[in-house]
TORPA-4810 file (N, C-alpha, C, O; in nm, 3 decimals):
<nodes>
NODE_1_0.052_-0.123_-0.011_0.028_0.011_-0.016_0.099_0.126_-0.023_0.217_0.131_0.011_M
NODE_2_0.033_0.227_-0.068_0.085_0.347_-0.049_0.041_0.482_-0.090_-0.025_0.515_-0.189_Q
NODE_3_0.068_0.519_-0.040_-0.043_0.673_-0.017_0.063_0.786_-0.106_0.178_0.768_-0.065_I
NODE_4_0.060_0.880_-0.199_0.121_0.954_-0.237_0.038_1.094_-0.332_-0.051_1.060_-0.409_R
NODE_5_0.065_1.212_-0.322_-0.010_1.313_-0.381_-0.023_1.249_-0.532_0.039_1.170_-0.603_L
NODE_6_-0.157_1.341_-0.538_-0.200_1.299_-0.710_-0.138_1.340_-0.792_-0.058_1.423_-0.749_A
NODE_7_-0.131_1.321_-0.929_-0.073_1.373_-1.048_-0.189_1.369_-1.121_-0.277_1.284_-1.107_T
NODE_8_-0.191_1.501_-1.237_-0.332_1.465_-1.347_-0.279_1.368_-1.411_-0.367_1.311_-1.476_R
NODE_9_-0.184_1.323_-1.424_-0.223_1.174_-1.481_-0.331_1.129_-1.414_-0.431_1.081_-1.467_A
NODE_10_-0.314_1.144_-1.304_-0.389_1.006_-1.229_-0.565_1.047_-1.179_-0.637_1.005_-1.089_D
NODE_11_-0.585_1.148_-1.287_-0.748_1.151_-1.273_-0.837_1.056_-1.371_-0.949_1.098_-1.398_E
NODE_12_-0.812_0.979_-1.405_-0.915_0.920_-1.459_-0.900_0.782_-1.336_-0.971_0.683_-1.354_P
NODE_13_-0.850_0.785_-1.273_-0.810_0.710_-1.209_-0.847_0.742_-1.079_-0.853_0.641_-1.009_A
NODE_14_-0.876_0.860_-1.014_-0.957_0.930_-0.986_-1.074_0.915_-0.970_-1.124_0.889_-0.860_I
NODE_15_-1.145_0.932_-1.093_-1.278_0.944_-1.146_-1.300_0.834_-1.153_-1.410_0.841_-1.208_Q
NODE_16_-1.277_0.708_-1.137_-1.298_0.608_-1.152_-1.269_0.534_-0.989_-1.307_0.417_-0.982_H
NODE_17_-1.220_0.579_-0.888_-1.273_0.495_-0.805_-1.361_0.549_-0.741_-1.432_0.474_-0.674_V
NODE_18_-1.395_0.735_-0.736_-1.460_0.801_-0.697_-1.614_0.737_-0.763_-1.692_0.663_-0.702_I
NODE_19_-1.628_0.786_-0.891_-1.732_0.709_-0.960_-1.777_0.588_-0.892_-1.873_0.582_-0.815_R
NODE_20_-1.693_0.482_-0.928_-1.709_0.342_-0.905_-1.820_0.338_-0.773_-1.923_0.270_-0.784_T
NODE_21_-1.793_0.412_-0.657_-1.859_0.444_-0.549_-1.986_0.482_-0.534_-2.069_0.427_-0.460_C
NODE_22_-2.009_0.612_-0.630_-2.115_0.655_-0.634_-2.205_0.542_-0.696_-2.310_0.502_-0.646_Y
NODE_23_-2.135_0.489_-0.835_-2.241_0.391_-0.898_-2.331_0.323_-0.801_-2.451_0.316_-0.825_E
NODE_24_-2.255_0.249_-0.644_-2.299_0.125_-0.592_-2.363_0.202_-0.485_-2.408_0.133_-0.394_I
NODE_25_-2.378_0.332_-0.474_-2.488_0.385_-0.394_-2.607_0.432_-0.533_-2.720_0.441_-0.486_L
NODE_26_-2.606_0.452_-0.634_-2.679_0.449_-0.696_-2.726_0.629_-0.672_-2.833_0.678_-0.639_D
NODE_27_-2.561_0.710_-0.715_-2.632_0.830_-0.668_-2.569_0.848_-0.829_-2.527_0.761_-0.906_W
NODE_28_-2.583_1.038_-0.852_-2.603_1.072_-0.955_-2.369_1.159_-1.016_-2.272_1.213_-0.962_G
NODE_29_-2.406_1.116_-1.132_-2.246_1.163_-1.159_-2.298_1.313_-1.249_-2.391_1.328_-1.329_W
NODE_30_-2.217_1.389_-1.207_-2.199_1.541_-1.264_-2.080_1.634_-1.265_-2.028_1.732_-1.213_F
NODE_31_-2.072_1.546_-1.352_-1.878_1.602_-1.444_-1.881_1.747_-1.466_-1.770_1.790_-1.434_P
NODE_32_-1.960_1.845_-1.508_-1.983_1.904_-1.500_-1.998_2.035_-1.431_-2.000_2.149_-1.478_D
NODE_33_-2.012_1.981_-1.272_-2.059_2.028_-1.180_-1.990_2.025_-1.080_-1.877_2.074_-1.068_G
NODE_34_-2.077_1.944_-0.967_-2.034_1.866_-0.823_-1.863_1.797_-0.839_-1.783_1.807_-0.746_Y
NODE_35_-1.825_1.723_-0.985_-1.800_1.659_-0.967_-1.659_1.681_-1.056_-1.585_1.587_-1.087_H
NODE_36_-1.626_1.868_-1.102_-1.535_1.901_-1.200_-1.429_1.927_-1.158_-1.330_1.944_-1.230_A
NODE_37_-1.431_1.939_-0.982_-1.227_1.883_-0.973_-1.232_1.803_-1.011_-1.193_1.806_-1.127_D
NODE_38_-1.276_1.673_-0.962_-1.201_1.535_-1.032_-1.131_1.533_-1.187_-1.029_1.467_-1.207_L
NODE_39_-1.186_1.601_-1.279_-1.114_1.656_-1.367_-1.045_1.773_-1.417_-1.028_1.828_-1.526_Y
NODE_40_-1.005_1.794_-1.268_-0.862_1.941_-1.283_-0.792_1.937_-1.139_-0.811_2.031_-1.061_D
NODE_41_-0.728_1.850_-1.112_-0.719_1.851_-0.954_-0.643_1.975_-0.946_-0.646_2.064_-0.860_I
NODE_42_-0.568_1.964_-1.060_-0.440_2.096_-1.051_-0.480_2.217_-0.999_-0.428_2.278_-0.906_Q
NODE_43_-0.623_2.262_-1.096_-0.653_2.363_-1.067_-0.723_2.404_-0.935_-0.673_2.497_-0.872_E
NODE_44_-0.841_2.340_-0.884_-0.910_2.286_-0.787_-0.836_2.246_-0.698_-0.880_2.280_-0.588_H
NODE_45_-0.745_2.190_-0.692_-0.677_2.192_-0.518_-0.492_2.210_-0.492_-0.435_2.241_-0.387_Y
NODE_46_-0.445_2.187_-0.594_-0.311_2.265_-0.595_-0.233_2.406_-0.606_-0.132_2.447_-0.550_F
NODE_47_-0.320_2.463_-0.700_-0.339_2.630_-0.693_-0.400_2.653_-0.611_-0.400_2.776_-0.608_D
NODE_48_-0.461_2.616_-0.531_-0.493_2.685_-0.411_-0.460_2.635_-0.303_-0.519_2.668_-0.200_R
NODE_49_-0.379_2.563_-0.301_-0.294_2.549_-0.215_-0.330_2.464_-0.134_-0.306_2.475_-0.014_G
NODE_50_-0.424_2.315_-0.212_-0.534_2.190_-0.130_-0.383_2.069_-0.154_-0.274_2.076_-0.211_N
NODE_51_-0.415_2.026_-0.118_-0.395_1.865_-0.171_-0.470_1.736_-0.186_-0.571_1.721_-0.117_H
NODE_52_-0.428_1.629_-0.277_-0.507_1.585_-0.295_-0.444_1.446_-0.318_-0.368_1.436_-0.415_F
NODE_53_-0.467_1.330_-0.235_-0.370_1.221_-0.248_-0.477_1.104_-0.318_-0.599_1.108_-0.335_Y
NODE_54_-0.357_0.982_-0.353_-0.436_0.880_-0.385_-0.363_0.763_-0.282_-0.249_0.781_-0.238_V
NODE_55_-0.441_0.644_-0.252_-0.359_0.539_-0.244_-0.391_0.420_-0.379_-0.481_0.403_-0.462_G
NODE_56_-0.268_0.359_-0.346_-0.264_0.236_-0.447_-0.160_0.129_-0.395_-0.048_0.121_-0.345_E
NODE_57_-0.260_0.056_-0.436_-0.245_-0.107_-0.370_-0.161_-0.194_-0.563_-0.197_-0.177_-0.679_V
NODE_58_-0.086_-0.251_-0.522_-0.012_-0.329_-0.620_-0.030_-0.219_-0.759_-0.080_-0.243_-0.869_D
NODE_59_0.018_-0.120_-0.718_0.064_-0.015_-0.802_-0.064_0.010_-0.900_-0.049_0.002_-1.022_G
NODE_60_-0.198_0.042_-0.841_-0.330_0.068_-0.898_-0.399_0.181_-0.805_-0.408_0.157_-0.685_E
NODE_61_-0.432_0.265_-0.841_-0.523_0.377_-0.762_-0.672_0.316_-0.728_-0.759_0.287_-0.810_V
NODE_62_-0.677_0.302_-0.577_-0.788_0.224_-0.534_-0.871_0.313_-0.437_-0.983_0.278_-0.399_V
NODE_63_-0.801_0.452_-0.393_-0.836_0.548_-0.316_-0.775_0.647_-0.330_-0.669_0.657_-0.392_G
NODE_64_-0.845_0.754_-0.260_-0.888_0.902_-0.307_-0.867_1.002_-0.195_-0.880_0.940_-0.090_T
NODE_65_-0.839_1.128_-0.172_-0.886_1.149_-0.033_-0.787_1.318_-0.054_-0.673_1.339_-0.097_V
NODE_66_-0.934_1.443_0.015_-0.806_1.594_-0.024_-0.779_1.651_0.094_-0.798_1.594_0.201_A
NODE_67_-0.748_1.734_0.085_-0.714_1.794_0.229_-0.737_1.960_0.138_-0.670_1.992_0.039_V
NODE_68_-0.853_2.050_0.206_-0.887_2.191_0.147_-0.830_2.257_0.279_-0.841_2.198_0.387_D
NODE_69_-0.772_2.373_0.268_-0.707_2.470_0.363_-0.765_2.610_0.357_-0.742_2.656_0.245_F
NODE_70_-0.843_2.710_0.445_-0.850_2.811_0.487_-0.880_2.848_0.578_-0.890_2.792_0.687_M
NODE_71_-0.912_3.029_0.520_-0.910_3.080_0.671_-0.982_3.000_0.769_-1.019_2.890_0.727_P
NODE_72_-1.016_3.034_0.915_-1.092_3.010_0.972_-1.244_3.040_0.975_-1.307_3.144_0.954_A
NODE_73_-1.285_2.904_1.012_-1.471_2.989_0.967_-1.467_3.079_1.126_-1.373_3.117_1.197_L
NODE_74_-1.630_3.091_1.138_-1.618_3.199_1.241_-1.654_3.082_1.385_-1.699_2.968_1.377_P
NODE_75_-1.624_3.142_1.479_-1.629_3.102_1.682_-1.760_3.065_1.668_-1.842_3.120_1.595_D
NODE_76_-1.781_2.956_1.750_-1.915_2.932_1.752_-1.910_2.777_1.818_-1.805_2.713_1.823_G
NODE_77_-2.038_2.726_1.867_-2.010_2.594_1.908_-2.138_2.535_1.774_-2.253_2.571_1.747_E
NODE_78_-2.022_2.406_1.706_-2.131_2.306_1.639_-2.119_2.365_1.483_-2.029_2.335_1.404_G
NODE_79_-2.185_2.420_1.468_-2.178_2.504_1.332_-2.273_2.609_1.287_-2.379_2.637_1.343_T
NODE_80_-2.203_2.688_1.136_-2.212_2.808_1.140_-2.244_2.826_0.981_-2.215_2.746_0.892_T
NODE_81_-2.332_2.989_0.962_-2.363_2.955_0.839_-2.226_3.084_0.803_-2.235_3.191_0.864_M
NODE_82_-2.143_3.068_0.733_-2.079_3.094_0.632_-2.124_3.101_0.495_-2.156_2.998_0.436_H
NODE_83_-2.129_3.231_0.432_-2.129_3.242_0.307_-2.261_3.136_0.245_-2.255_3.066_0.144_D
NODE_84_-2.313_3.143_0.289_-2.489_3.067_0.275_-2.468_2.934_0.283_-2.542_2.854_0.225_G
NODE_85_-2.360_2.895_0.359_-2.391_2.706_0.363_-2.346_2.716_0.506_-2.292_2.798_0.580_V
NODE_86_-2.396_2.589_0.511_-2.332_2.584_0.697_-2.255_2.489_0.663_-2.269_2.401_0.578_I
NODE_87_-2.092_2.532_0.803_-1.986_2.464_0.792_-1.991_2.447_0.919_-2.093_2.464_0.985_R
NODE_88_-1.884_2.414_0.965_-1.809_2.364_1.065_-1.788_2.429_1.138_-1.666_2.437_1.154_V
NODE_89_-1.885_2.535_1.248_-1.740_2.644_1.323_-1.589_2.637_1.379_-1.539_2.536_1.427_A
NODE_90_-1.545_2.723_1.369_-1.399_2.723_1.409_-1.313_2.626_1.319_-1.198_2.606_1.359_N
NODE_91_-1.356_2.556_1.192_-1.286_2.524_1.108_-1.212_2.558_1.034_-1.236_2.670_0.989_A
NODE_92_-1.075_2.482_0.977_-0.977_2.579_0.859_-0.899_2.509_0.832_-0.784_2.535_0.795_D
NODE_93_-0.959_2.387_0.850_-0.925_2.303_0.697_-1.047_2.232_0.688_-1.139_2.258_0.765_C
NODE_94_-1.061_2.106_0.560_-1.156_2.014_0.545_-1.172_1.913_0.503_-1.124_1.902_0.390_S
NODE_95_-1.229_1.808_0.549_-1.153_1.664_0.462_-1.269_1.639_0.325_-1.392_1.644_0.337_L
NODE_96_-1.187_1.610_0.185_-1.270_1.586_0.123_-1.267_1.463_0.046_-1.175_1.382_0.058_E
NODE_97_-1.355_1.447_-0.025_-1.274_1.272_-0.106_-1.259_1.141_-0.052_-1.185_1.058_-0.105_R
NODE_98_-1.304_1.126_0.018_-1.233_0.975_0.102_-1.310_0.903_0.027_-1.429_0.922_0.052_L
NODE_99_-1.291_0.834_-0.049_-1.342_0.717_-0.106_-1.207_0.560_-0.113_-1.091_0.578_-0.151_Y
NODE_100_-1.255_0.441_-0.075_-1.168_0.331_-0.120_-1.293_0.252_-0.240_-1.407_0.216_-0.212_V
NODE_101_-1.251_0.247_-0.319_-1.301_0.096_-0.394_-1.316_-0.017_-0.270_-1.251_-0.029_-0.166_L
NODE_102_-1.461_-0.120_-0.340_-1.498_-0.197_-0.237_-1.415_-0.311_-0.219_-1.433_-0.384_-0.122_P
NODE_103_-1.320_-0.335_-0.308_-1.271_-0.466_-0.295_-1.135_-0.432_-0.229_-1.057_-0.523_-0.200_E
NODE_104_-1.100_-0.274_-0.199_-0.956_-0.278_-0.119_-1.002_-0.193_0.046_-0.927_-0.146_0.132_A
NODE_105_-1.139_-0.199_0.041_-1.140_-0.231_0.210_-1.127_-0.295_0.322_-1.119_-0.416_0.304_R
NODE_106_-1.122_-0.262_0.433_-1.118_-0.346_0.536_-0.969_-0.384_0.558_-0.931_-0.441_0.660_G
NODE_107_-0.882_-0.347_0.447_-0.698_-0.363_0.495_-0.609_-0.206_0.540_-0.489_-0.180_0.539_K
NODE_108_-0.698_-0.146_0.567_-0.623_0.041_0.639_-0.588_0.115_0.564_-0.506_0.204_0.588_G
NODE_109_-0.667_0.085_0.403_-0.638_0.191_0.345_-0.704_0.342_0.402_-0.657_0.446_0.448_L
NODE_110_-0.820_0.298_0.377_-0.943_0.440_0.436_-0.851_0.511_0.574_-0.847_0.634_0.582_G
NODE_111_-0.806_0.457_0.640_-0.744_0.472_0.820_-0.637_0.583_0.778_-0.640_0.700_0.815_I
NODE_112_-0.536_0.519_0.689_-0.422_0.581_0.581_-0.443_0.661_0.557_-0.410_0.757_0.627_A
NODE_113_-0.511_0.676_0.444_-0.556_0.807_0.390_-0.634_0.877_0.473_-0.583_0.989_0.487_L
NODE_114_-0.722_0.867_0.529_-0.764_0.965_0.670_-0.608_1.034_0.728_-0.570_1.142_0.680_W
NODE_115_-0.531_0.969_0.823_-0.436_0.965_0.878_-0.339_1.099_0.805_-0.312_1.210_0.850_Q
NODE_116_-0.303_1.033_0.673_-0.240_1.166_0.539_-0.259_1.332_0.577_-0.173_1.420_0.586_V
NODE_117_-0.419_1.340_0.595_-0.460_1.439_0.628_-0.469_1.508_0.701_-0.484_1.630_0.698_T
NODE_118_-0.456_1.407_0.813_-0.443_1.497_0.978_-0.286_1.523_0.983_-0.256_1.632_1.032_I
NODE_119_-0.187_1.446_0.944_-0.052_1.465_0.974_-0.025_1.587_0.883_0.058_1.672_0.916_D
NODE_120_-0.118_1.600_0.732_-0.056_1.738_0.676_-0.141_1.841_0.715_-0.105_1.941_0.653_V
NODE_121_-0.256_1.872_0.803_-0.306_1.940_0.878_-0.277_1.990_0.976_-0.343_2.089_1.009_A
NODE_122_-0.199_1.957_1.039_-0.081_1.921_1.160_0.010_2.066_1.165_0.024_2.179_1.211_R
NODE_123_0.070_1.937_1.058_0.252_2.045_0.972_0.221_2.190_0.967_0.274_2.281_1.030_E
NODE_124_0.096_2.194_0.857_0.010_2.340_0.879_-0.056_2.463_0.901_-0.104_2.562_0.845_R
NODE_125_-0.023_2.372_1.079_-0.129_2.429_1.151_-0.261_2.449_1.262_-0.303_2.520_1.353_G
NODE_126_-0.292_2.323_1.176_-0.451_2.386_1.128_-0.507_2.376_1.290_-0.441_2.363_1.393_C
NODE_127_-0.630_2.387_1.273_-0.696_2.335_1.484_-0.789_2.244_1.462_-0.808_2.148_1.536_Q
NODE_128_-0.848_2.265_1.367_-0.960_2.195_1.373_-1.033_2.115_1.183_-1.032_2.169_1.073_V
NODE_129_-1.068_2.022_1.210_-1.151_1.956_1.069_-1.265_1.960_1.023_-1.350_1.905_1.092_M
NODE_130_-1.294_2.000_0.942_-1.421_1.982_0.844_-1.466_1.856_0.827_-1.370_1.780_0.809_E
NODE_131_-1.588_1.790_0.823_-1.583_1.705_0.752_-1.776_1.658_0.728_-1.867_1.670_0.810_I
NODE_132_-1.780_1.612_0.602_-1.949_1.636_0.632_-1.949_1.529_0.524_-1.918_1.539_0.406_W
NODE_133_-1.985_1.438_0.584_-2.041_1.265_0.506_-2.167_1.253_0.513_-2.236_1.302_0.603_S
NODE_134_-2.227_1.162_0.379_-2.344_1.173_0.385_-2.414_1.004_0.459_-2.372_0.891_0.437_D
NODE_135_-2.561_1.061_0.570_-2.555_0.959_0.642_-2.562_0.866_0.633_-2.564_0.782_0.723_K
NODE_136_-2.569_0.852_0.505_-2.565_0.674_0.488_-2.451_0.621_0.520_-2.463_0.503_0.554_I
NODE_137_-2.365_0.654_0.522_-2.231_0.628_0.499_-2.195_0.583_0.644_-2.131_0.672_0.701_L
NODE_138_-2.216_0.474_0.721_-2.169_0.450_0.838_-2.082_0.403_0.837_-2.014_0.462_0.921_E
NODE_139_-2.015_0.310_0.787_-1.917_0.308_0.833_-1.815_0.435_0.803_-1.782_0.488_0.909_D
NODE_140_-1.773_0.480_0.719_-1.712_0.646_0.772_-1.682_0.701_0.866_-1.575_0.738_0.913_A
NODE_141_-1.849_0.712_0.915_-1.887_0.779_1.072_-1.792_0.758_1.134_-1.717_0.836_1.193_H
NODE_142_-1.790_0.573_1.114_-1.735_0.522_1.236_-1.613_0.500_1.241_-1.582_0.441_1.344_R
NODE_143_-1.486_0.534_1.138_-1.370_0.554_1.138_-1.365_0.725_1.211_-1.334_0.733_1.330_L
NODE_144_-1.390_0.819_1.154_-1.414_0.920_1.206_-1.461_0.938_1.361_-1.365_0.956_1.436_Y
NODE_145_-1.549_0.937_1.405_-1.582_0.911_1.542_-1.492_0.798_1.645_-1.433_0.856_1.736_E
NODE_146_-1.479_0.696_1.643_-1.305_0.662_1.638_-1.207_0.703_1.722_-1.165_0.688_1.836_K
NODE_147_-1.170_0.803_1.543_-1.041_0.931_1.602_-1.045_1.018_1.619_-0.971_1.107_1.579_R
NODE_148_-1.171_1.028_1.713_-1.196_1.146_1.785_-1.317_1.265_1.660_-1.344_1.383_1.686_G
NODE_149_-1.345_1.222_1.590_-1.447_1.367_1.548_-1.565_1.355_1.608_-1.585_1.244_1.657_A
NODE_150_-1.669_1.453_1.622_-1.730_1.486_1.714_-1.887_1.554_1.611_-1.902_1.668_1.567_I
NODE_151_-1.973_1.447_1.601_-2.110_1.530_1.532_-2.155_1.631_1.544_-2.215_1.635_1.651_R
NODE_152_-2.163_1.757_1.472_-2.168_1.865_1.571_-2.340_1.916_1.461_-2.422_1.987_1.520_V
NODE_153_-2.364_1.883_1.350_-2.454_1.907_1.319_-2.511_1.860_1.212_-2.451_1.755_1.193_G
NODE_154_-2.610_1.873_1.109_-2.612_1.872_0.981_-2.649_1.955_0.860_-2.650_2.077_0.846_E
NODE_155_-2.673_1.875_0.792_-2.681_2.003_0.678_-2.804_1.941_0.532_-2.901_1.868_0.554_R
NODE_156_-2.775_1.977_0.432_-2.807_1.908_0.343_-2.747_1.935_0.247_-2.794_2.040_0.204_L
NODE_157_-2.634_1.885_0.158_-2.502_1.910_0.079_-2.557_2.027_-0.078_-2.662_2.079_-0.115_C
NODE_158_-2.441_2.021_-0.117_-2.481_2.147_-0.189_-2.479_2.044_-0.354_-2.520_2.089_-0.461_H
NODE_159_-2.428_1.918_-0.337_-2.444_1.846_-0.438_-2.573_1.835_-0.484_-2.668_1.849_-0.407_D
NODE_160_-2.594_1.803_-0.653_-2.762_1.793_-0.712_-2.855_1.758_-0.647_-2.954_1.831_-0.640_P
NODE_161_-2.848_1.616_-0.568_-2.899_1.541_-0.470_-2.988_1.608_-0.346_-3.097_1.568_-0.304_S
NODE_162_-2.911_1.722_-0.299_-2.873_1.774_-0.174_-2.878_1.643_-0.074_-2.964_1.627_0.013_Q
NODE_163_-2.829_1.602_-0.087_-2.832_1.472_0.023_-2.807_1.478_0.170_-2.695_1.508_0.211_S
NODE_164_-2.913_1.450_0.260_-2.854_1.464_0.389_-2.722_1.404_0.408_-2.666_1.314_0.345_P
NODE_165_-2.675_1.494_0.538_-2.489_1.504_0.564_-2.513_1.553_0.746_-2.589_1.631_0.805_E
NODE_166_-2.387_1.446_0.791_-2.358_1.504_0.920_-2.230_1.548_0.893_-2.141_1.513_0.816_W
NODE_167_-2.249_1.679_1.019_-2.103_1.750_0.999_-2.044_1.667_1.153_-2.100_1.624_1.254_G
NODE_168_-1.906_1.674_1.104_-1.769_1.622_1.220_-1.700_1.730_1.242_-1.662_1.797_1.146_M
NODE_169_-1.669_1.769_1.383_-1.520_1.832_1.387_-1.438_1.738_1.455_-1.470_1.645_1.529_A
NODE_170_-1.292_1.792_1.406_-1.177_1.721_1.445_-1.134_1.761_1.510_-1.037_1.792_1.440_L
NODE_171_-1.096_1.820_1.659_-0.955_1.880_1.710_-0.817_1.833_1.663_-0.754_1.733_1.699_K
NODE_172_-0.783_1.930_1.571_-0.626_1.847_1.588_-0.504_1.834_1.665_-0.418_1.754_1.630_L
</nodes>
């Protein structure tokens, strides 16, 4: 198992991993909208100072994760309204796009991908990580909560399906 920064050459594999997970859940795919970031990770992540990682097993990309850095959101308990969106109060980074292909699950890759985002956020001096996760992804919630994330609120996702999500905060 190897975790590394993604490159533009990884974009088809990144799209494959995440799209496969979406298809299993019967979720829509929106390449010109909600998923546009996956078609140009350089612009949507690296050019903005964020990171995108891939997890490989035997040289094949089977997992993804990203971390976005931002100025700290307004102080408060739980959640806060910021630019018209419900966000986790005090967060200065967010976990994004953590997905692992079904055949690669249960081997520690999800935890390793999660940990790389924690490590890089701590290195950058971040204090609180924001995590939003669709309510049906119970395995993901267990992973986050076992490692200290606390549910602080809920919202409808800004995706076209407006999926209900749990909001979690992880103190770094």
